[in-house]
VOPAGU-2260 file (C-alpha; in pm, 1 decimal, decimal comma):
REM VOPAGU-2260
SITE   aa  ch    i         X         Y         Z
SITE  MET   A    0    -449,9      60,6   -4030,7
SITE  SER   A    1    -535,9     314,1   -4286,1
SITE  GLY   A    2    -347,2     464,2   -4599,1
SITE  TRP   A    3      -6,3     564,5   -4582,4
SITE  ARG   A    4     -67,4     958,2   -4548,3
SITE  VAL   A    5    -276,3     897,8   -4222,2
SITE  PHE   A    6       3,5     621,5   -4130,5
SITE  ARG   A    7     266,6     903,2   -4191,7
SITE  ALA   A    8      50,3    1151,9   -3969,4
SITE  LEU   A    9       4,4     923,9   -3695,8
SITE  MET   A   10     390,6     893,1   -3669,1
SITE  LYS   A   11     413,1    1264,9   -3541,2
SITE  ASN   A   12     196,8    1153,1   -3224,1
SITE  PRO   A   13     377,0    1063,4   -2855,2
SITE  LYS   A   14     619,1     828,7   -2874,8
SITE  SER   A   15     434,6     567,4   -2677,9
SITE  ASP   A   16     133,0     576,0   -2918,8
SITE  VAL   A   17     375,4     543,7   -3199,4
SITE  THR   A   18     516,0     214,3   -3021,3
SITE  VAL   A   19     187,6      62,6   -3023,3
SITE  LEU   A   20      98,0     176,5   -3360,9
SITE  LEU   A   21     414,5       5,5   -3508,7
SITE  ILE   A   22     415,9    -282,3   -3303,9
SITE  THR   A   23      40,7    -358,8   -3413,8
SITE  PHE   A   24     135,9    -294,5   -3750,1
SITE  PHE   A   25     422,5    -550,2   -3770,2
SITE  LEU   A   26     235,1    -817,8   -3600,0
SITE  THR   A   27     -59,2    -789,4   -3833,2
SITE  VAL   A   28     205,4    -813,7   -4101,6
SITE  ILE   A   29     381,6   -1111,4   -3932,0
SITE  PHE   A   30      76,8   -1277,7   -3782,8
SITE  ASP   A   31    -279,3   -1181,9   -3842,0
SITE  LEU   A   32    -472,7    -909,4   -3729,5
SITE  THR   A   33    -634,2   -1046,6   -3442,9
SITE  ILE   A   34    -319,8   -1104,9   -3249,5
SITE  ALA   A   35    -212,1    -762,6   -3357,4
SITE  ILE   A   36    -519,7    -634,1   -3214,7
SITE  GLU   A   37    -497,8    -820,8   -2850,6
SITE  VAL   A   38    -142,7    -719,2   -2807,8
SITE  GLY   A   39    -154,3    -377,8   -2922,3
SITE  LEU   A   40    -452,9    -341,7   -2665,6
SITE  VAL   A   41    -271,1    -483,1   -2363,7
SITE  ILE   A   42      35,4    -249,1   -2446,4
SITE  ALA   A   43    -186,2      53,9   -2456,9
SITE  CYS   A   44    -361,2     -53,1   -2107,8
SITE  VAL   A   45     -21,9     -62,8   -1962,9
SITE  LEU   A   46      79,6     275,3   -2111,2
SITE  PHE   A   47    -223,4     409,5   -1974,0
SITE  MET   A   48    -194,3     309,1   -1635,3
SITE  ARG   A   49     162,1     445,4   -1641,4
SITE  ARG   A   50      47,0     780,8   -1757,5
SITE  VAL   A   51    -213,7     796,6   -1526,1
SITE  MET   A   52      40,1     682,5   -1200,7
SITE  GLU   A   53     247,7     984,6   -1313,8
SITE  THR   A   54     -32,9    1214,2   -1279,7
SITE  THR   A   55     -63,3    1120,1    -864,2
SITE  GLU   A   56      99,7    1298,2    -665,2
SITE  ILE   A   57     150,6    1245,9    -308,6
SITE  SER   A   58     271,2    1514,7     -63,5
SITE  VAL   A   59     391,6    1593,9     295,1
SITE  ILE   A   60     266,6    1913,4     487,4
SITE  LYS   A   61     439,5    1920,3     822,6
SITE  ASP   A   62     415,7    2283,9     929,2
SITE  GLU   A   63     135,4    2500,3     807,9
SITE  ILE   A   64    -138,1    2466,4     521,4
SITE  ASP   A   65    -199,1    2811,3     327,3
SITE  PRO   A   66    -597,6    2813,9     249,8
SITE  ASN   A   67    -495,3    3079,2     -59,6
SITE  ALA   A   68    -250,3    2829,1    -220,7
SITE  GLU   A   69    -529,3    2557,4    -205,8
SITE  SER   A   70    -771,6    2743,4    -446,4
SITE  ASP   A   71    -819,0    2966,6    -722,7
SITE  ILE   A   72   -1003,6    3267,5    -526,4
SITE  THR   A   73    -777,5    3447,1    -261,5
SITE  THR   A   74    -923,1    3427,7      71,0
SITE  ASN   A   75    -866,3    3615,0     409,4
SITE  GLU   A   76    -810,9    3300,2     608,1
SITE  GLU   A   77    -536,4    3233,5     842,9
SITE  HIS   A   78    -282,6    2950,2     798,0
SITE  LEU   A   79    -376,3    2632,1     928,1
SITE  ILE   A   80    -108,2    2558,2    1186,4
SITE  ILE   A   81     -28,0    2177,9    1182,4
SITE  PRO   A   82      31,9    2047,5    1557,5
SITE  LYS   A   83     352,4    1903,2    1650,9
SITE  GLY   A   84     302,2    1536,8    1633,5
SITE  VAL   A   85      63,8    1544,4    1344,1
SITE  GLU   A   86     170,6    1494,0     997,3
SITE  VAL   A   87     -64,8    1561,3     696,6
SITE  TYR   A   88     -66,6    1368,4     357,7
SITE  GLU   A   89    -202,7    1472,5      63,9
SITE  ILE   A   90    -318,0    1234,0    -222,4
SITE  ASN   A   91    -354,9    1398,9    -559,7
SITE  GLY   A   92    -509,3    1191,9    -818,4
SITE  PRO   A   93    -650,8     848,5    -859,2
SITE  TYR   A   94    -570,9     584,1    -553,1
SITE  PHE   A   95    -536,1     267,4    -773,4
SITE  PHE   A   96    -274,3     -11,2    -752,4
SITE  GLY   A   97      -6,2     179,4    -956,3
SITE  ILE   A   98      22,7     439,7    -673,1
SITE  ALA   A   99     -14,9     254,1    -357,9
SITE  THR   A  100     337,7     167,6    -300,9
SITE  LYS   A  101     451,0     511,3    -371,9
SITE  PHE   A  102     254,0     632,3     -69,8
SITE  GLU   A  103     432,5     356,0     139,2
SITE  GLU   A  104     778,5     499,7      -4,3
SITE  VAL   A  105     689,8     849,3      81,4
SITE  MET   A  106     579,4     768,0     440,1
SITE  ALA   A  107     907,0     584,8     470,7
SITE  GLN   A  108    1141,7     854,8     358,8
SITE  LEU   A  109    1026,1    1051,4     649,1
SITE  GLY   A  110    1124,5     772,5     902,3
SITE  ASP   A  111     961,2     983,2    1221,3
SITE  ARG   A  112     656,4     853,2    1387,2
SITE  PRO   A  113     387,5    1109,2    1445,9
SITE  LYS   A  114      92,9    1081,5    1707,3
SITE  VAL   A  115    -165,1    1143,0    1430,8
SITE  ARG   A  116    -172,9    1092,3    1030,7
SITE  ILE   A  117    -413,5    1280,8     852,3
SITE  ILE   A  118    -461,4    1162,0     487,0
SITE  ARG   A  119    -613,6    1429,3     283,4
SITE  MET   A  120    -814,7    1263,5       8,1
SITE  ARG   A  121   -1028,8    1572,6    -121,8
SITE  LYS   A  122    -858,8    1529,8    -455,1
SITE  VAL   A  123    -894,0    1156,3    -506,3
SITE  PRO   A  124   -1141,9    1077,3    -782,7
SITE  PHE   A  125   -1167,1     697,4    -722,6
SITE  ILE   A  126   -1009,2     422,9    -543,8
SITE  ASP   A  127    -937,3      37,4    -634,3
SITE  SER   A  128    -914,7    -271,4    -401,0
SITE  THR   A  129    -541,1    -241,0    -414,9
SITE  GLY   A  130    -571,4     108,3    -296,2
SITE  ILE   A  131    -817,8      -7,0     -24,9
SITE  HIS   A  132    -595,0    -280,7      80,9
SITE  ASN   A  133    -276,1     -24,6      96,7
SITE  LEU   A  134    -497,7     177,2     337,9
SITE  GLU   A  135    -596,2    -114,6     563,8
SITE  SER   A  136    -241,6    -222,6     588,3
SITE  LEU   A  137    -146,4     135,5     681,6
SITE  CYS   A  138    -402,0     145,0     948,3
SITE  LYS   A  139    -301,4    -168,8    1057,4
SITE  MET   A  140      52,0     -75,2    1085,7
SITE  SER   A  141     -35,8     266,7    1272,7
SITE  GLN   A  142    -250,8      79,3    1538,3
SITE  LYS   A  143      77,1    -115,8    1610,4
SITE  GLU   A  144     302,1     183,3    1626,3
SITE  LYS   A  145       8,3     359,3    1835,7
SITE  ILE   A  146     -22,6     634,7    1540,7
SITE  THR   A  147    -419,2     709,1    1475,4
SITE  ILE   A  148    -473,4     768,1    1137,9
SITE  VAL   A  149    -786,3    1023,5    1038,3
SITE  LEU   A  150    -934,5    1064,0     664,3
SITE  SER   A  151   -1005,0    1400,1     550,3
SITE  GLY   A  152   -1229,1    1549,9     255,2
SITE  VAL   A  153   -1330,9    1204,4     117,5
SITE  ASN   A  154   -1548,6    1250,6    -180,9
SITE  ASP   A  155   -1877,0    1091,0    -190,1
SITE  LYS   A  156   -1777,7     817,4    -455,5
SITE  VAL   A  157   -1459,8     691,5    -250,0
SITE  HIS   A  158   -1663,8     711,7      61,3
SITE  ARG   A  159   -1915,2     474,6     -74,0
SITE  VAL   A  160   -1636,5     229,9    -185,0
SITE  LEU   A  161   -1447,7     251,4     162,9
SITE  GLU   A  162   -1763,9     203,1     348,9
SITE  LYS   A  163   -1894,6    -105,5     132,9
SITE  SER   A  164   -1559,9    -278,1     180,0
SITE  GLY   A  165   -1570,4    -244,4     553,5
SITE  PHE   A  166   -1260,9      -8,0     588,2
SITE  TYR   A  167   -1464,6     216,7     805,1
SITE  GLU   A  168   -1468,4     -63,2    1082,3
SITE  LEU   A  169   -1105,1     -90,5    1126,0
SITE  LEU   A  170   -1091,1     305,2    1113,4
SITE  GLY   A  171   -1393,3     404,6    1350,1
SITE  GLN   A  172   -1644,8     628,4    1139,6
SITE  GLU   A  173   -1528,7     922,6    1411,9
SITE  ASN   A  174   -1164,8     953,0    1215,8
SITE  ILE   A  175   -1339,6    1050,2     905,6
SITE  CYS   A  176   -1375,5    1426,2     866,5
SITE  PRO   A  177   -1535,8    1644,8     622,7
SITE  ASN   A  178   -1276,2    1848,0     564,1
SITE  ILE   A  179    -896,5    1964,7     717,6
SITE  ASN   A  180   -1029,4    2179,7     969,5
SITE  VAL   A  181   -1238,0    1931,5    1146,0
SITE  ALA   A  182    -931,6    1682,2    1087,5
SITE  LEU   A  183    -682,0    1924,8    1239,2
SITE  GLU   A  184    -918,3    1977,4    1551,9
SITE  LYS   A  185    -976,0    1597,4    1596,7
SITE  ALA   A  186    -576,6    1563,4    1559,5
SITE  LYS   A  187    -566,8    1823,2    1853,1
SITE  GLN   A  188    -812,9    1608,0    2049,9
SITE  LEU   A  189    -619,8    1301,6    1996,0
SITE  LEU   A  190    -259,5    1453,3    2112,9
């Protein structure tokens, strides 16, 4: 805690930060500083995870992919047509325990059963054990339904984590593609 002027200035911060500040302040007055800091730290961690969850987006692309919309640079590339029987899911943000169920919800909303599901992971900076478990469950469920999973654009850090966990043995190394163009060609072969 600090002087009253700094304390008053901190009250202008976002509501979640003010809440942590006030809880910590009152716990310091009621109990002691050690308990207040422990509780304040736990609350701050939970609020941080909630913010990170809100930044991760999962989208479904069913028709075509516009390369011009994917970067800041205008290109003259043709739109990538997604073949019938193929669904492309794009995960944009960290894939950790907080977001794992969100992915399942998006898939459940669609309800249809494609022959190939491409999961674009080019914008996934990290994945945790719950994310890996979620992907494993998705692959096992998809294999029962005769749906092939193809991963696209997995960055090196996530690639190493998935490889170390043994995930690729379940999926198959041939179903890991460096980019969406290769993944769509692979999907065409599987159809």
